[in-house]
C-alpha positions in Angstrom: 4.2 28.1 50.4 4.4 29.5 53.8 7.8 28.6 56.1 6.3 26.0 59.0 6.3 28.1 62.6 8.3 26.6 65.3 7.1 26.4 68.6 8.3 29.8 70.2 6.4 32.0 67.9 4.1 29.0 67.7 3.5 29.3 71.4 4.9 32.3 73.1 2.4 32.9 74.9 3.0 30.0 77.1 6.5 30.2 77.4 8.8 32.2 79.5 10.4 34.2 76.2 9.6 37.9 75.2 8.5 39.5 71.3 12.6 40.5 71.1 14.0 37.8 72.9 16.3 35.4 70.2 14.4 32.6 68.7 17.0 29.5 67.4 14.2 27.2 65.8 14.1 24.5 63.2 9.9 24.6 62.9 9.5 22.3 65.6 7.0 21.0 67.0 3.0 20.6 65.5 4.0 16.3 64.6 1.5 14.3 63.9 -0.7 12.5 65.1 -2.3 9.4 63.2 -4.8 6.8 65.0 -3.3 3.3 64.9 -6.1 1.3 64.1 -4.7 -2.2 64.7 -3.1 -1.0 68.0 -6.4 0.0 68.6 -8.2 -3.4 68.0 -5.7 -5.3 69.4 -6.4 -3.0 73.0 -9.9 -2.3 72.5 -9.6 1.5 73.0 -8.8 4.2 70.3 -4.9 4.4 70.2 -3.3 7.6 69.1 0.5 7.6 68.2 2.1 10.8 68.7 5.3 10.8 65.8 7.7 12.9 68.2 10.6 11.5 65.2 9.7 13.8 62.8 10.8 16.7 64.6 14.1 18.1 63.1 16.6 15.9 64.3 14.3 13.2 64.3 13.3 13.0 68.0 10.9 14.6 71.1 14.7 16.4 72.4 14.2 19.0 69.6 11.1 20.8 71.6 13.6 21.1 75.1 16.4 22.0 73.0 15.3 24.8 70.9 13.5 26.7 73.8 17.6 25.8 75.3 19.5 27.0 73.0 17.5 30.4 72.7 18.0 30.7 76.5 21.2 30.1 76.2 21.4 32.5 73.8 20.1 35.8 75.1 22.2 34.9 78.3 25.2 35.6 76.4 26.9 31.4 76.3 28.8 31.3 73.7 28.9 27.7 74.2 26.4 24.8 75.2 27.2 20.8 76.9 25.2 17.6 77.9 25.2 14.0 78.8 23.2 11.7 76.4 22.9 8.3 75.4 21.6 9.9 71.7 19.0 11.7 71.1 20.3 15.0 72.9 24.1 14.4 72.0 22.2 15.0 68.6 19.8 18.2 69.4 22.4 20.1 71.3 24.8 19.5 68.6 21.9 20.6 66.0 20.6 23.8 67.8 24.5 24.8 68.7 25.4 24.6 65.2 22.2 26.9 63.8 22.6 29.2 67.0 26.7 29.2 65.8 27.7 28.8 70.3 30.0 25.6 70.4 28.5 22.7 71.9 30.0 19.2 73.2 28.6 16.3 74.3 29.7 13.1 77.0 28.2 10.4 75.7 28.4 6.9 77.4 31.9 4.1 75.8 29.5 1.9 74.3 25.9 3.4 74.7 24.8 5.2 72.1 22.9 4.4 68.6 25.0 4.8 65.2 22.2 7.1 63.7 23.0 9.6 66.9 27.1 9.6 66.8 26.6 10.5 63.5 24.4 13.1 63.8 26.3 14.7 66.9 29.3 14.2 64.7 28.5 15.7 62.4 26.4 19.0 63.2 30.7 19.4 64.4 30.1 19.5 68.1 32.9 17.5 70.5 32.1 13.7 71.5 33.6 12.4 74.6 33.1 8.9 74.8 33.1 8.6 78.7 34.2 5.2 80.6 31.0 5.5 82.9 27.2 5.3 82.3 25.2 7.8 81.3 24.3 8.6 85.3 28.4 9.3 85.8 27.9 11.8 82.3 25.3 14.2 83.4 27.3 13.9 87.1 30.4 15.9 85.7 28.8 17.4 82.9 26.8 19.6 86.2 29.9 19.8 88.2 31.3 21.4 84.5 29.3 23.8 83.6 30.0 25.3 87.9 32.8 25.7 87.3 32.9 27.2 83.4 30.7 29.7 81.3 28.8 27.0 79.1 24.7 25.8 79.5 23.7 22.7 80.2 20.8 21.6 78.5 19.7 18.4 79.6 16.7 18.1 80.6 16.9 19.5 84.2 17.5 22.6 82.7 14.2 24.1 83.3 13.9 25.7 79.6 13.3 22.1 78.5 10.5 20.8 79.8 8.9 24.5 78.4 9.1 23.8 75.7 8.9 19.9 75.9 5.0 20.3 77.4 4.1 22.1 74.1 3.5 18.6 72.9 0.6 18.6 75.5 -0.9 21.1 73.6 -0.5 19.6 70.2 -3.1 16.9 72.1 -5.3 18.9 73.8 -5.7 20.8 70.0 -6.3 17.9 68.6 -8.2 15.4 71.2 -9.3 18.3 72.9 -10.6 16.8 76.6 -11.3 13.7 75.3 -8.1 12.0 75.6 -8.3 10.0 79.0 -4.6 8.2 79.0 -1.3 9.3 77.2 1.2 6.2 77.1 5.1 7.2 77.2 8.8 6.3 77.4 10.6 7.1 80.8 14.1 8.0 80.7 15.4 10.4 82.4 11.5 11.2 83.3 12.1 15.3 81.9 9.6 14.4 79.1 6.6 12.5 81.8 7.3 15.7 83.5 7.0 17.6 80.7 3.4 16.5 79.5 1.6 16.1 82.9 3.1 20.3 83.7 1.6 21.0 79.2 -1.3 19.3 80.8 -2.5 21.2 84.2 -1.7 24.3 82.4 -5.0 23.8 80.4 -6.2 22.4 82.8 -6.3 18.9 81.7 -5.1 15.1 83.8 -5.2 12.2 81.7 -4.1 9.4 83.5 -0.3 9.0 82.6 1.5 5.6 82.2 4.9 5.6 82.1 7.1 2.7 80.8 10.6 1.6 81.5 12.9 -1.3 79.6 13.3 -4.1 83.1 16.9 -4.0 83.3 16.6 0.0 83.8 14.0 0.3 85.7 14.5 3.0 88.5 11.3 4.5 89.0 9.5 1.5 89.0 12.1 -0.7 91.8 12.4 2.8 94.2 15.6 2.6 93.7 18.8 3.6 91.2 20.1 0.9 89.5 23.6 1.2 89.7 24.2 -0.6 85.8 21.1 0.0 83.4 20.9 -2.7 80.6 18.7 -2.4 77.7 18.1 -2.3 74.0 16.0 0.9 74.0 19.4 3.1 74.4 17.1 6.1 74.7 16.3 5.0 78.0 18.9 3.2 79.3 19.3 5.4 82.3 19.8 4.6 85.8 18.7 7.7 87.9 16.7 9.6 86.3 17.5 13.9 86.9 13.8 14.7 87.3 12.8 11.1 89.1 10.4 13.5 92.0 8.3 15.8 89.8 7.6 12.3 87.3 6.7 9.9 89.9 4.0 13.4 91.1 2.8 13.7 87.7 2.1 9.6 87.6 0.8 10.2 91.2 -1.5 12.9 90.2 -2.8 11.8 87.0 -4.0 8.4 89.1 -1.5 7.0 86.6 1.6 4.5 87.5 4.8 3.9 85.8 5.7 0.1 85.7 8.2 -2.2 83.5 8.1 -4.2 80.1 11.0 -6.5 79.0 13.3 -5.7 75.8 11.2 -8.8 73.9 8.2 -7.0 74.4 10.0 -3.9 73.4 11.2 -5.3 70.0 7.5 -7.3 69.5 5.6 -3.7 69.8 9.0 -2.2 67.9 8.2 -4.6 64.8 4.6 -4.2 65.2 4.4 -1.0 64.9 6.6 -0.6 61.4 4.9 -3.3 59.7 1.2 -3.2 60.8 1.3 0.8 60.9 3.7 1.7 59.3 5.5 3.7 61.8 9.5 3.0 62.4 10.1 3.8 65.3 13.1 3.7 68.2 13.3 1.2 69.8 12.7 3.7 73.5 9.9 5.0 71.6 8.3 1.8 71.6 8.3 1.2 75.0 4.9 2.9 75.4 3.0 0.4 72.6 4.6 -2.2 74.5 3.5 -1.6 78.1 -0.3 -0.5 76.7 -0.2 -4.1 75.0 1.1 -5.8 78.4 -1.2 -4.1 80.6 -4.0 -2.7 78.5 -5.7 0.4 78.7 -6.5 1.0 82.2 -9.9 1.7 82.0 -9.1 4.1 79.4 -11.0 4.4 76.0 -9.2 7.5 74.0 -5.0 7.5 74.5 -2.5 8.6 73.2 1.4 6.6 72.7 3.7 9.1 72.6 6.5 7.5 70.6 9.7 10.1 71.0 12.3 9.3 68.0 12.5 7.6 64.5 13.3 4.6 63.8 16.6 5.6 61.3 18.0 6.6 64.5 19.7 2.8 65.4 19.6 1.3 62.3 21.6 -1.2 63.6 18.6 -2.6 65.5 16.0 -2.6 62.3 18.6 -4.7 60.7 19.9 -6.6 63.3 15.9 -8.1 63.6 15.2 -7.0 59.4 14.9 -10.4 57.1 17.6 -10.1 54.1 18.0 -8.6 51.5 17.1 -11.5 48.4 20.1 -11.5 45.3 18.6 -12.3 42.3 19.9 -12.5 38.5 19.1 -9.8 35.6 16.0 -11.6 34.0 12.8 -12.0 34.0 12.5 -15.6 36.1 14.7 -14.9 38.3 12.8 -11.6 38.8 9.4 -14.0 39.5 11.6 -16.1 42.1 12.7 -13.6 43.9 9.5 -11.5 44.0 7.5 -14.3 44.6 8.8 -16.8 46.1 
């Protein structure tokens, strides 16, 4: 069996890495694109789901982290750092461990899902819980790296966008020029910026539809949100680092950014699990919640980006799912439990 090829090796001619540059990879990218038949029927268009939760650490962040950490090794860094609501922390910790670098992650107090915190800790990163929100954390780490030889691997790092744009390459490979709409969750706005960069490099221009949670919707409101709140922790960001680039992408693609409620996100989350067999984290479901709420905008072939796996946030799943059924160890009891 051949080894899984990582995205730098696969797309090197379109990435800022030479043939002799160090590569820190775990076979990221090449994630499945599955047709969503139940969702397609609901919205009256053909819809595919890009399952980014099947990257090595369970989220799309691995695409950018592969490139950011590879560049850090090339530049001689001994450590990497990030601010994170969870997925970036998990990915940075894993890729730092893979590269033999020290890793530090700064997370907002009480604002990180259990699965993501567990990942950062088990990979050996130094996890600092900040008495503040994500925007406070990012501001502080940006100041910190100005005084210390540490590589910042948040989406303000351009190598992150280079890696994340490869998802657009894969969509074009799979769907060609027939893709005319992309639905995507928006938090720090780096991913939508990266997708547009990738599409533009291939001379494609599907409409971009970005969706924020109502309690963390600065791009929709047109102003930062001081205390962002939403069940979708991965997009609980009040002042996106890639604000201007993302808005330029929405404008250039003839798309738009809109808000969805937590209830709508959780309804879409349940719909995906129960009708499509896809378990994603709540923030991922924002892309589908937006499509269900606002429609396809005239697009006939749409991809929804599901950014992270559902096991990233097991508590939300347990809180919403039905309870387990106790059963005595005999056939009659089992029949009652199974058949109701």
